[in-house]
N, CA and C of each residue as an Amber inpcrd file, in Angstrom:
protein
   414
 135.7420000 189.3100000  15.4510000 136.3530000 189.1060000  14.1580000
 136.4110000 190.4020000  13.3530000 135.3400000 191.2030000  13.4180000
 135.2990000 192.4240000  12.6240000 136.4990000 193.3200000  12.9230000
 136.7520000 193.5760000  14.2020000 137.8410000 194.4720000  14.5790000
 139.1970000 193.9790000  14.0990000 139.4400000 192.6860000  14.2500000
 140.7060000 192.1050000  13.7940000 140.8160000 192.1890000  12.2760000
 139.7150000 191.9310000  11.5770000 139.7310000 192.0170000  10.1160000
 140.0000000 193.4490000   9.6530000 139.3570000 194.4040000  10.3100000
 139.5870000 195.8030000   9.9680000 141.0530000 196.1650000  10.1690000
 141.6050000 195.7500000  11.2870000 143.0200000 196.0240000  11.5850000
 143.9300000 195.4020000  10.5240000 143.7000000 194.1130000  10.2140000
 144.5320000 193.4080000   9.2340000 144.4420000 194.0610000   7.8520000
 143.2340000 194.4130000   7.4430000 143.0560000 195.0450000   6.1350000
 143.7050000 196.4210000   6.0900000 143.5620000 197.1730000   7.1610000
 144.1670000 198.5130000   7.2220000 145.6820000 198.3990000   7.1040000
 146.2680000 197.4590000   7.8320000 147.7210000 197.2640000   7.7780000
 148.1520000 196.7710000   6.3920000 147.4000000 195.8260000   5.8300000
 147.7220000 195.2850000   4.5160000 147.7410000 196.3830000   3.4560000
 146.8280000 197.3360000   3.5770000 146.7320000 198.4290000   2.6140000
 147.5590000 199.6520000   3.0180000 148.4030000 199.4820000   4.0300000
 149.3010000 200.5540000   4.5070000 148.5350000 201.8420000   4.8030000
 147.4280000 201.6830000   5.5060000 146.6080000 202.8390000   5.8680000
 146.6750000 203.0550000   7.3780000 146.4620000 204.2920000   7.7890000
 146.4010000 204.6160000   9.2060000 144.9360000 204.6690000   9.6310000
 144.7300000 204.7040000  10.9340000 143.3640000 204.8840000  11.4300000
 142.8070000 206.2160000  10.9380000 143.6710000 207.2010000  10.8450000
 143.2550000 208.5190000  10.3550000 142.8020000 208.4360000   8.8950000
 143.5090000 207.6520000   8.0800000 143.1020000 207.4640000   6.6770000
 141.6950000 206.8720000   6.5900000 141.4400000 205.8590000   7.4100000
 140.1270000 205.2170000   7.4200000 139.0720000 206.2170000   7.8910000
 139.3950000 206.9420000   8.9510000 138.4590000 207.9260000   9.5000000
 138.0940000 208.9710000   8.4480000 139.0870000 209.4640000   7.7220000
 138.8290000 210.4600000   6.6780000 137.9370000 209.8990000   5.5740000
 138.1800000 208.6520000   5.1850000 137.3950000 208.0290000   4.1140000
 135.9340000 207.8390000   4.5170000 135.6870000 207.6750000   5.8210000
 134.3290000 207.4060000   6.2950000 133.6710000 208.6060000   6.9690000
 134.4170000 209.6700000   7.1580000 133.8520000 210.8490000   7.8020000
 133.5800000 210.6470000   9.2850000 134.4820000 209.8990000   9.9360000
 134.3620000 209.6690000  11.3800000 135.6760000 210.0640000  12.0420000
 135.7190000 209.9630000  13.3480000 136.9560000 210.2920000  14.0640000
 137.9120000 209.0980000  14.0670000 139.1740000 209.3890000  14.2680000
 140.1690000 208.3220000  14.3940000 139.8440000 207.4480000  15.6000000
 139.3010000 208.0600000  16.6460000 138.9530000 207.3210000  17.8540000
 137.8460000 206.2900000  17.5700000 136.9220000 206.6390000  16.6710000
 135.8670000 205.6860000  16.3010000 136.4810000 204.4560000  15.6430000
 137.4440000 204.6860000  14.7520000 138.1220000 203.5700000  14.0800000
 138.8680000 202.7230000  15.1040000 139.5220000 203.3640000  16.0490000
 140.2440000 202.6400000  17.1000000 139.2840000 201.7640000  17.9030000
 138.1110000 202.2860000  18.2190000 137.1170000 201.5120000  18.9680000
 136.6160000 200.3240000  18.1560000 136.4610000 200.5000000  16.8420000
 136.0480000 199.3820000  15.9910000 137.1060000 198.2960000  15.9960000
 138.3710000 198.7050000  15.8760000 139.4570000 197.7310000  15.8080000
 139.6130000 196.9420000  17.1060000 139.3980000 197.5820000  18.2480000
 139.5660000 196.8570000  19.5120000 138.2820000 196.1560000  19.9430000
 137.2110000 196.3150000  19.1840000 135.9860000 195.5850000  19.4440000
 135.0450000 196.2450000  20.4360000 135.3230000 197.4940000  20.8130000
 134.4310000 198.1890000  21.7370000 133.0910000 198.5160000  21.0780000
 133.1240000 198.8770000  19.7990000 131.9120000 199.1820000  19.0330000
 132.0900000 198.6640000  17.6160000 131.0120000 198.7000000  16.8450000
 131.0820000 198.3690000  15.4150000 130.3800000 199.4800000  14.6470000
 130.8110000 199.7350000  13.4260000 130.1580000 200.7850000  12.6320000
 128.7820000 200.3290000  12.1500000 127.9890000 201.2950000  11.7130000
 126.6850000 200.9460000  11.1470000 126.8880000 200.2660000   9.7950000
 125.8170000 199.7120000   9.2800000 125.8870000 198.9330000   8.0390000
 126.3980000 199.7520000   6.8560000 125.9890000 201.0110000   6.7620000
 126.4520000 201.8610000   5.6620000 127.9630000 202.0440000   5.7020000
 128.5020000 202.2430000   6.8780000 129.9570000 202.4080000   7.0170000
 130.6820000 201.0840000   6.7370000 130.0640000 199.9800000   7.1430000
 130.6570000 198.6680000   6.8510000 130.7390000 198.4440000   5.3410000
 129.6920000 198.8450000   4.6220000 129.6840000 198.7040000   3.1570000
 130.8030000 199.5390000   2.5390000 130.9830000 200.7580000   3.0410000
 132.0600000 201.6200000   2.5350000 133.4120000 200.9830000   2.8220000
 133.5770000 200.4300000   4.0300000 134.8390000 199.7660000   4.3790000
 135.1000000 198.5740000   3.4630000 134.0740000 197.7590000   3.2360000
 134.2360000 196.5920000   2.3690000 134.6480000 197.0250000   0.9640000
 134.0010000 198.0600000   0.4470000 134.3610000 198.5720000  -0.8850000
 135.7650000 199.1570000  -0.8980000 136.1180000 199.8640000   0.1620000
 137.4470000 200.4710000   0.2620000 138.5460000 199.4160000   0.1710000
 138.3090000 198.2680000   0.8120000 139.3220000 197.2090000   0.8440000
 139.1220000 196.1470000  -0.2290000 138.0180000 196.2440000  -0.9870000
 137.7770000 195.2720000  -2.0530000 137.4170000 193.8880000  -1.5370000
 136.7130000 193.8320000  -0.4040000 136.2760000 192.5560000   0.1500000
 134.7540000 192.5800000   0.2730000 134.1670000 191.4200000   0.5030000
 132.7180000 191.3650000   0.7050000 132.3980000 191.7380000   2.1510000
 131.1570000 192.1430000   2.3860000 130.7210000 192.4230000   3.7530000
 130.8690000 191.1840000   4.6300000 130.5380000 190.0260000   4.0650000
 130.6570000 188.7780000   4.8210000 132.0980000 188.5300000   5.2440000
 133.0320000 188.7140000   4.3350000 134.4470000 188.5130000   4.6790000
 134.9080000 189.5310000   5.7110000 134.4780000 190.7700000   5.5700000
 134.8530000 191.8050000   6.5300000 134.3690000 191.4460000   7.9260000
 133.1500000 190.9310000   8.0200000 132.5690000 190.6420000   9.3270000
 132.9290000 189.2670000   9.8740000 133.0760000 188.2730000   8.9970000
 133.1600000 186.8900000   9.4710000 134.4600000 186.1510000   9.2090000
 135.3540000 186.6860000   8.4020000 136.5990000 185.9860000   8.1030000
 137.3950000 185.8140000   9.3880000 137.9120000 184.6280000   9.6400000
 138.6680000 184.3600000  10.8630000 140.1470000 184.6390000  10.6160000
 140.5090000 185.9180000  10.6390000 141.8850000 186.3120000  10.3350000
 142.8650000 185.8790000  11.4120000 142.3960000 185.6650000  12.6480000
 143.2980000 185.2170000  13.7100000 143.8370000 183.8280000  13.4170000
 142.9570000 182.9120000  13.0050000 143.4440000 181.5600000  12.7320000
 144.1620000 181.4900000  11.3920000 143.7450000 182.3210000  10.4350000
 144.3900000 182.3060000   9.1190000 145.7110000 183.0680000   9.1380000
 145.8120000 184.0710000  10.0190000 147.0330000 184.8620000  10.0930000
 147.1760000 185.8820000   8.9820000 146.1060000 186.0950000   8.2180000
 146.1420000 187.0460000   7.1120000 144.8390000 187.8260000   7.0780000
 144.8230000 188.8610000   6.2650000 143.6200000 189.6690000   6.0900000
 142.6220000 188.9280000   5.2040000 141.3400000 189.2990000   5.2720000
 140.3610000 188.6910000   4.3650000 140.7780000 188.8780000   2.9050000
 140.5150000 187.8710000   2.0750000 140.8980000 187.9790000   0.6620000
 139.9920000 188.9390000  -0.1010000 140.4860000 189.5000000  -1.2050000
 139.6460000 190.3770000  -2.0410000 138.4600000 189.6120000  -2.6280000
 137.4370000 190.3620000  -3.0650000 136.2550000 189.7410000  -3.6850000
 136.6660000 188.7950000  -4.8040000 136.0170000 187.6600000  -4.8250000
 136.2750000 186.6830000  -5.8790000 137.4860000 185.8080000  -5.6260000
 138.2650000 186.1190000  -4.6210000 139.4340000 185.3160000  -4.2580000
 139.0610000 184.5160000  -3.0190000 139.5290000 183.3040000  -2.9390000
 139.1500000 182.4360000  -1.8320000 140.3570000 181.6950000  -1.2890000
 140.3230000 181.4370000   0.0070000 141.2890000 180.5480000   0.6250000
 140.4620000 179.4920000   1.3430000 140.5400000 178.2620000   0.8790000
 139.6820000 177.2160000   1.3910000 140.3250000 176.4070000   2.5110000
 141.5590000 176.6780000   2.8290000 142.2340000 175.9250000   3.8780000
 143.2700000 174.9980000   3.2860000 143.8360000 174.2180000   4.1340000
 144.8920000 173.3000000   3.7250000 144.3130000 171.9490000   3.3470000
 144.9320000 171.2890000   2.3890000 144.5610000 169.9290000   2.0310000
 145.8180000 169.0750000   2.1390000 145.6240000 167.7980000   2.3460000
 146.7390000 166.8640000   2.4610000 146.8000000 166.0190000   1.1980000
 147.9870000 165.8490000   0.6770000 148.1890000 165.0050000  -0.4940000
 148.3090000 163.5620000  -0.0090000 147.4760000 162.6850000  -0.5660000
 147.4930000 161.2730000  -0.1760000 148.6590000 160.5300000  -0.7940000
 148.7770000 159.2510000  -0.4250000 149.8840000 158.4050000  -0.8970000
 149.9700000 158.3300000  -2.4150000 148.8430000 158.4090000  -3.0800000
 148.8200000 158.3050000  -4.5380000 148.6900000 159.6640000  -5.2090000
 148.9120000 160.7480000  -4.4560000 148.8720000 162.0860000  -5.0210000
 147.4950000 162.7200000  -5.0310000 146.5020000 162.0680000  -4.4570000
 145.1510000 162.6130000  -4.4720000 144.9820000 163.6910000  -3.3920000
 144.0980000 164.6440000  -3.6870000 143.7120000 165.6520000  -2.7090000
 142.1930000 165.7070000  -2.6550000 141.6710000 166.1670000  -1.5440000
 140.2300000 166.3560000  -1.4060000 139.9600000 167.8480000  -1.5230000
 139.1310000 168.2230000  -2.4800000 138.7730000 169.6280000  -2.6690000
 137.7000000 169.9670000  -1.6340000 137.9180000 170.9980000  -0.8260000
 136.9420000 171.3450000   0.2110000 135.5450000 171.5930000  -0.3610000
 134.5250000 171.2430000   0.4240000 133.1270000 171.3410000  -0.0140000
 132.7630000 172.7490000  -0.4750000 133.2150000 173.7640000   0.2410000
 132.8840000 175.1350000  -0.1370000 133.4390000 175.4610000  -1.5310000
 134.6430000 174.9940000  -1.8120000 135.2470000 175.2200000  -3.1290000
 134.4610000 174.4860000  -4.2110000 134.0570000 173.2400000  -3.9100000
 133.2810000 172.4800000  -4.9020000 131.9580000 173.1770000  -5.1930000
 131.3360000 173.7450000  -4.1720000 130.0540000 174.4250000  -4.3640000
 130.2320000 175.7050000  -5.1790000 131.1910000 176.5380000  -4.8090000
 131.4100000 177.8120000  -5.5000000 131.7630000 177.5950000  -6.9670000
 132.5900000 176.5820000  -7.2380000 133.0690000 176.3620000  -8.6020000
 132.3170000 175.2490000  -9.3320000 131.2030000 174.7980000  -8.7420000
 130.3310000 173.7970000  -9.3560000 131.1250000 172.5730000  -9.8250000
 131.8640000 172.0000000  -8.8860000 132.6530000 170.7930000  -9.1630000
 131.9050000 169.6080000  -8.5730000 131.6300000 168.6210000  -9.4040000
 130.8790000 167.4390000  -8.9900000 131.7370000 166.1920000  -9.1380000
 131.3970000 165.1230000  -8.4130000 132.1320000 163.8620000  -8.5920000
 132.1310000 163.4470000 -10.0600000 133.2690000 163.0270000 -10.5310000
 133.4040000 162.6020000 -11.9220000 133.8200000 163.7060000 -12.8770000
 133.7890000 164.9760000 -12.4320000 134.2330000 166.0800000 -13.2930000
 135.7270000 165.9380000 -13.5830000 136.1180000 166.4230000 -14.7370000
 137.5190000 166.4370000 -15.1200000 138.0680000 167.8400000 -14.8990000
 139.2310000 167.9130000 -14.2720000 139.8980000 169.1910000 -14.0350000
 141.2710000 169.1640000 -14.6840000 141.6710000 170.2690000 -15.2470000
 142.9910000 170.4110000 -15.8400000 143.9090000 171.0240000 -14.7940000
 145.0460000 170.4060000 -14.5550000 146.0220000 170.9200000 -13.5890000
 147.1080000 171.6500000 -14.3640000 147.3010000 172.9100000 -14.0490000
 148.3420000 173.7220000 -14.6650000 149.4280000 173.9810000 -13.6310000
 150.6510000 174.1240000 -14.0730000 151.7320000 174.3710000 -13.1320000
 152.7260000 175.3920000 -13.6410000 153.2090000 176.1760000 -12.7340000
 154.2620000 177.1490000 -12.9960000 155.2250000 177.0320000 -11.8260000
 156.4710000 176.6840000 -12.0920000 157.4150000 176.4470000 -11.0090000
 157.6110000 177.6590000 -10.1160000 157.3630000 178.8480000 -10.6380000
 157.4940000 180.0520000  -9.8300000 156.2100000 180.4550000  -9.1300000
 155.0500000 180.0590000  -9.6800000 153.7550000 180.4910000  -9.1390000
 152.9910000 179.3930000  -8.4200000 153.1760000 178.1440000  -8.8140000
 152.4520000 177.0490000  -8.1710000 151.5130000 176.3490000  -9.1260000
 150.5290000 175.6650000  -8.5550000 149.5730000 174.8780000  -9.3120000
 148.2210000 175.5810000  -9.3860000 147.4810000 175.2700000 -10.4350000
 146.1170000 175.7670000 -10.5790000 145.2790000 174.6590000 -11.1840000
 144.0100000 174.6150000 -10.8180000 143.0740000 173.6560000 -11.3900000
 141.9770000 174.4360000 -12.0940000 141.6520000 174.0360000 -13.3090000
 140.5620000 174.6710000 -14.0460000 139.7410000 173.5900000 -14.7350000
 138.4820000 173.9170000 -14.9660000 137.6600000 173.0230000 -15.7700000
 138.0880000 173.2050000 -17.2210000 138.2230000 172.1270000 -17.9700000
 138.6470000 172.2400000 -19.3750000 137.7650000 173.1790000 -20.1960000
 136.4500000 173.1780000 -19.9280000 135.5420000 174.0600000 -20.6710000
 135.9190000 175.5230000 -20.4970000 136.3230000 175.9020000 -19.2850000
 136.6990000 177.2900000 -19.0250000 137.9460000 177.6550000 -19.8150000
 138.8930000 176.7460000 -19.8580000 140.1260000 177.0080000 -20.6040000
 139.8410000 177.0980000 -22.0990000 138.9690000 176.2410000 -22.6060000
 138.6200000 176.2930000 -24.0320000 137.8790000 177.5860000 -24.3640000
 137.0220000 178.0490000 -23.4620000 136.3050000 179.3070000 -23.6930000
 137.2890000 180.4730000 -23.7710000 138.2960000 180.4700000 -22.9100000
 139.3140000 181.5230000 -22.9380000 140.1130000 181.4430000 -24.2400000
 140.4670000 180.2270000 -24.6410000 141.2260000 180.0510000 -25.8800000
 140.4110000 180.5530000 -27.0780000 139.1160000 180.2360000 -27.1200000
 138.2570000 180.7160000 -28.2060000 138.1870000 182.2360000 -28.2200000
 138.0900000 182.8320000 -27.0240000 138.0150000 184.2870000 -26.9310000
 139.3170000 184.9120000 -27.4640000 140.4350000 184.3060000 -27.1120000
 141.7220000 184.8450000 -27.5690000 141.8960000 184.6950000 -29.0880000
 141.2830000 183.6670000 -29.6510000 141.3500000 183.4790000 -31.0970000
 140.3290000 184.3080000 -31.8390000 139.4790000 185.0350000 -31.1090000
 138.4860000 185.9010000 -31.7450000 137.1420000 185.2610000 -31.9580000
 136.9480000 184.0330000 -31.4960000 135.6480000 183.3840000 -31.6100000
 134.7710000 183.8580000 -30.4700000 133.4750000 183.8610000 -30.7090000
 132.5630000 184.2720000 -29.6420000 131.6250000 183.2170000 -29.3000000
């Protein structure tokens, strides 16, 4: 997974193996070996790579980019997978998303929509906090 993720991130950021090598102080051949899975960099170099691409170490090492078809998402951004809309319009929020965003059964979520951007769900408290901040309340 690491090699594929490195390759996907490098391509996404329009970087060459030489660019990565220069940023880490290694040879282009070392980067090529990482991408094809022959070797992996040490932890310090992995941290630099994660910072360079704006992803977590976990995403760099463990994100399944082959099945997702995309590079690991930036820090704080998540892709939880696909959900199916039921007959009555209901969806099931994946467990990982519920845990990260502290969503419990019975919670109320506000659904926002933009015909050009899509849908978003937020907790009403978060939206009210943003509104208060914009109005100058603390």
